[in-house]
C-alpha positions, 0 to 999 in steps of 0.5 A: 272809157278804160283804154290803153296807149300802146306804140304800134310796131309793124305786126299793128301794121293793118290796124294802123293802116286802117286808121291811117286810110280813114284819117286821109278820107277826113282830109277828103282823099280818095279811100285807099287801104293798099296805098295807105297801107303800103305807106306805113309799112315803109315808115315802119320798115325804115324807121321813119316815124313813131306811131301810138295806138289808142286801143279802146273794147281790145281794137284800135280806135285812134292813132298819132304819127310823128316825125323827127325834126331838129329845132334850129333855134333850141338845137335840139330835135323836135317831133312833128305831130303830123297825124292825129285821128280817132274813129268818129265812134269814139271821139268825144271821150277825151282819146284825142287828149291822151294821145297829145298827152302820150305824145308829149310823153315821148319829147320826154322819153327821147329827149325832145324840145317838144312837138310841132303841128300844123291843121287846116284852117277848117279844121274847127275841132282841131283848132280848138283842141289843140290851144286847150292841149297847150299849144300855141299858135305860131303868129311870127312865121308862114308856111309854104309848101313846094311840090315836086312832079312826082310828089303823089307817089302813094296818092 
């Protein structure tokens, strides 16, 4: 399959938001293209994340969204691979791996020490994909969430 990967810009907002909306539906959220668009637009305008789109057949069919973190022991920038999604019609063609590879390249381009990600234990596809792409499961840490009462601004 012929494809390209490009760093998304504000002019790619509509295509990115359509995929982001489908991604949220994958994680059992109600579809809401308007809120997905507003959320990504804010990320673009505030330079809060970097998004890469995979383009096939002249349209965006997948994306990865990265957020900047800082690693406390390596004392370097690190990227959180927050969101990875390929449209169901284009799965099984290596596009997720290509997006991960582009994310690794972004680490080199930005002098970052690596990528961090988390996924649901029930995400069978992701839990098979990530080790194949060189990710190691962290057995040493527990991850906890605290949610403020106003955390659902976009939900």
